[in-house]
VEXTI-404682 format. One record per residue (C-alpha): residue in one letter; z, y, x. Coordinates in steps of 0.2 Angstrom, whole numbers, padded with zeros to 4 digits, always signed. Example, Ala and Ser with C-alpha at 12.3 -4.5 7.8 and 13.67 -1.06 7.14 Angstrom:
// residues 2
A+0039-0022+0062
S+0036-0005+0068
END
This chain:
// residues 326
X-0050+0130+0039
X-0031+0135+0038
X-0029+0116+0031
X-0038+0109+0043
X-0026+0120+0057
X-0013+0116+0050
X-0016+0096+0050
X-0021+0099+0066
X-0006+0104+0074
X+0005+0092+0064
X-0004+0079+0072
X+0008+0079+0084
X+0023+0073+0072
X+0013+0056+0067
X+0019+0040+0070
X+0013+0035+0088
X+0006+0018+0092
X+0016+0015+0107
X+0031+0021+0099
X+0030+0007+0087
X+0024-0006+0101
X+0041+0001+0111
X+0051-0001+0095
X+0050-0019+0095
X+0062-0021+0108
X+0077-0012+0100
X+0092-0019+0094
X+0094-0017+0074
X+0103-0006+0070
X+0111+0006+0084
X+0097+0008+0096
X+0083+0006+0081
X+0090+0021+0076
X+0092+0031+0092
X+0075+0028+0093
X+0069+0034+0076
X+0079+0050+0081
X+0069+0053+0094
X+0052+0050+0085
X+0057+0064+0073
X+0063+0053+0060
X+0079+0056+0054
X+0089+0040+0049
X+0099+0041+0030
X+0115+0033+0026
X+0122+0025+0010
X+0138+0020+0009
X+0142+0023+0027
X+0129+0012+0033
X+0111+0012+0038
X+0099+0013+0025
X+0081+0009+0031
X+0072+0010+0015
X+0079+0025+0011
X+0075+0034+0028
X+0057+0028+0027
X+0054+0033+0008
X+0062+0050+0012
X+0053+0051+0029
X+0035+0050+0019
X+0044+0061+0004
X+0046+0074+0016
X+0027+0072+0021
X+0019+0072+0006
X+0030+0089+0001
X+0027+0097+0017
X+0007+0093+0013
X+0007+0100-0006
X+0014+0118+0002
X-0004+0121+0009
X-0018+0108+0005
X-0027+0118-0009
X-0034+0102-0017
X-0021+0090-0024
X-0031+0076-0028
X-0029+0065-0009
X-0014+0069-0012
X-0012+0064-0029
X-0022+0049-0027
X-0010+0040-0014
X+0006+0046-0024
X+0000+0037-0038
X+0004+0017-0030
X+0023+0025-0029
X+0021+0028-0048
X+0013+0011-0054
X+0030+0004-0041
X+0043+0013-0050
X+0035+0009-0067
X+0034-0008-0061
X+0052-0008-0056
X+0058+0002-0073
X+0051-0012-0083
X+0056-0027-0074
X+0074-0020-0072
X+0075-0015-0091
X+0071-0034-0094
X+0083-0041-0081
X+0097-0029-0088
X+0099-0022-0069
X+0100-0001-0066
X+0082+0001-0057
X+0086+0016-0045
X+0090+0006-0028
X+0074+0000-0030
X+0064+0015-0034
X+0052+0023-0021
X+0054+0041-0021
X+0038+0047-0016
X+0028+0049-0032
X+0020+0061-0044
X+0032+0057-0058
X+0053+0059-0055
X+0060+0039-0055
X+0074+0047-0064
X+0061+0051-0077
X+0052+0035-0077
X+0068+0025-0077
X+0071+0036-0094
X+0056+0030-0100
X+0058+0012-0097
X+0076+0014-0106
X+0067+0021-0122
X+0052+0014-0121
X+0043+0027-0125
X+0030+0032-0109
X+0021+0045-0118
X+0023+0060-0106
X+0013+0049-0092
X-0006+0054-0087
X-0018+0044-0096
X-0022+0026-0088
X-0003+0026-0082
X+0002+0029-0100
X-0007+0015-0107
X-0002+0001-0093
X+0014+0005-0092
X+0016+0003-0113
X+0005-0013-0109
X+0016-0020-0096
X+0032-0015-0107
X+0024-0024-0123
X+0021-0041-0111
X+0037-0043-0105
X+0045-0038-0120
X+0036-0050-0131
X+0033-0066-0118
X+0046-0061-0104
X+0032-0064-0093
X+0037-0052-0079
X+0021-0057-0068
X+0010-0053-0081
X+0018-0036-0080
X+0015-0036-0061
X-0005-0041-0066
X-0005-0026-0079
X+0002-0012-0067
X-0009-0018-0051
X-0025-0018-0058
X-0023-0003-0067
X-0017+0006-0054
X-0032+0002-0042
X-0043+0010-0058
X-0031+0022-0060
X-0033+0027-0041
X-0052+0027-0040
X-0053+0036-0056
X-0044+0051-0049
X-0057+0048-0032
X-0071+0046-0042
X-0067+0064-0054
X-0064+0073-0035
X-0081+0069-0032
X-0078+0064-0013
X-0086+0051-0007
X-0077+0046+0008
X-0062+0043-0002
X-0071+0034-0017
X-0078+0023-0004
X-0063+0021+0004
X-0053+0014-0012
X-0068+0004-0016
X-0065-0004+0001
X-0047-0007-0002
X-0051-0015-0016
X-0063-0028-0010
X-0052-0031+0004
X-0035-0034-0007
X-0045-0046-0018
X-0051-0057-0003
X-0034-0058+0004
X-0029-0061-0016
X-0043-0077-0016
X-0036-0083+0001
X-0021-0085-0004
X-0028-0094-0020
X-0036-0107-0008
X-0018-0111-0003
X-0011-0117-0020
X-0012-0134-0026
X-0008-0134-0044
X-0024-0134-0055
X-0015-0123-0070
X-0010-0112-0060
X-0027-0109-0049
X-0037-0106-0064
X-0022-0092-0072
X-0025-0084-0055
X-0041-0082-0054
X-0042-0077-0071
X-0030-0062-0069
X-0025-0058-0051
X-0039-0048-0045
X-0043-0031-0046
X-0057-0020-0050
X-0066-0006-0042
X-0074-0015-0027
X-0091-0020-0024
X-0092-0040-0022
X-0092-0049-0038
X-0076-0057-0045
X-0085-0069-0053
X-0093-0075-0037
X-0077-0073-0032
X-0067-0084-0042
X-0082-0098-0039
X-0080-0099-0022
X-0077-0117-0016
X-0069-0110+0002
X-0066-0097+0015
X-0082-0098+0023
X-0091-0095+0007
X-0078-0080+0002
X-0084-0073+0017
X-0101-0075+0014
X-0098-0063+0001
X-0092-0049+0010
X-0106-0048+0025
X-0114-0033+0014
X-0101-0024+0015
X-0091-0028+0034
X-0098-0028+0051
X-0099-0045+0061
X-0084-0039+0072
X-0074-0038+0058
X-0079-0053+0046
X-0076-0064+0062
X-0058-0055+0065
X-0055-0061+0045
X-0062-0077+0047
X-0051-0080+0062
X-0036-0074+0057
X-0038-0085+0039
X-0038-0101+0050
X-0022-0097+0061
X-0009-0111+0054
X+0000-0108+0037
X+0005-0088+0037
X-0002-0081+0023
X+0001-0063+0030
X-0012-0064+0044
X-0027-0063+0035
X-0018-0046+0026
X-0015-0040+0042
X-0033-0041+0048
X-0037-0033+0031
X-0026-0019+0033
X-0033-0016+0051
X-0051-0018+0045
X-0043-0003+0033
X-0036+0008+0045
X-0052+0008+0058
X-0065+0013+0043
X-0052+0027+0038
X-0049+0033+0055
X-0068+0033+0059
X-0070+0043+0042
X-0058+0055+0048
X-0067+0056+0065
X-0083+0062+0055
X-0078+0081+0055
X-0062+0091+0058
X-0065+0101+0044
X-0063+0099+0025
X-0057+0080+0019
X-0060+0070+0036
X-0044+0078+0043
X-0034+0075+0028
X-0040+0057+0026
X-0034+0053+0044
X-0017+0060+0042
X-0014+0051+0025
X-0018+0035+0032
X-0009+0038+0050
X+0005+0042+0040
X+0006+0027+0027
X+0002+0014+0038
X+0015+0020+0051
X+0029+0020+0037
X+0023+0002+0034
X+0024-0005+0052
X+0041+0003+0052
X+0045-0007+0037
X+0036-0022+0045
X+0046-0018+0061
X+0066-0015+0053
X+0063-0031+0042
X+0057-0041+0058
X+0072-0035+0070
X+0086-0040+0055
X+0079-0058+0054
X+0079-0060+0071
X+0058-0059+0077
X+0055-0058+0096
X+0047-0043+0100
X+0034-0051+0105
X+0028-0060+0087
X+0031-0042+0081
X+0020-0033+0092
X+0006-0046+0086
X+0010-0042+0069
X+0009-0021+0069
X-0007-0013+0061
X-0014-0003+0073
X-0032-0003+0083
X-0029-0008+0099
END
């Protein structure tokens, strides 16, 4: 009850949708930084210059540290933080292969300190990592060392990440979290399959169909790989998505050549489901699901806005890409 009350009090610190919409019209980087401060996000600097990624990762890390101080069960937080551990392992493995310093590419929001992961990559000794994470890191390390195929390391670690998160959720025994992770796996595979339809090189298609999907979802990966077109793919999702969700995904996948449209639509479906789950009760795991989801997607939207402003996208175009519920 204390944790639920604390989370309710912290709701006001979440990144609001109207703040994101307004931020799309800011000039970059000066006005962007000023508005971040107004939204409770402290700009960070490196070498005297504004560092957007450092700003966002610091903000996210602070949120996880705050939650660690009063949430009695660490599992919900650790499940999401595992994504950053796997990202950092992937970064360390590939940077060692390329002979460059991985430090600028780490995201310091995981459960294992990035400098420790860097040391493991250098020594090629991953024994201190948790089960599941350790085996994946070792396999990815061997793959890049033996064949110089960094993409295969990505495949190994991406698949292992979903499996690891699902295992944590199932072990925690919280069905809402397990269902959301299962949905995330299915949506990730849907986007992957739609992207593969855009590839014309047959050997590449066969390779991607073989090793690009992640485990943990409800949709058969074998059936997904055998689909002849997008409509057949959407048919496989009729049992896990609503007609309205399927219509939105189908529409987004048909919009020109932008492969990110379907991905954004899937993110909106997931966000909607997580929001719905988070409103189930004011106690227990539910408010935490809402808080974590809102925090993660708030940062994802800020990254999207920052990249868009740097590249000169219009405010209108950026607002259409935001992963928010309208």
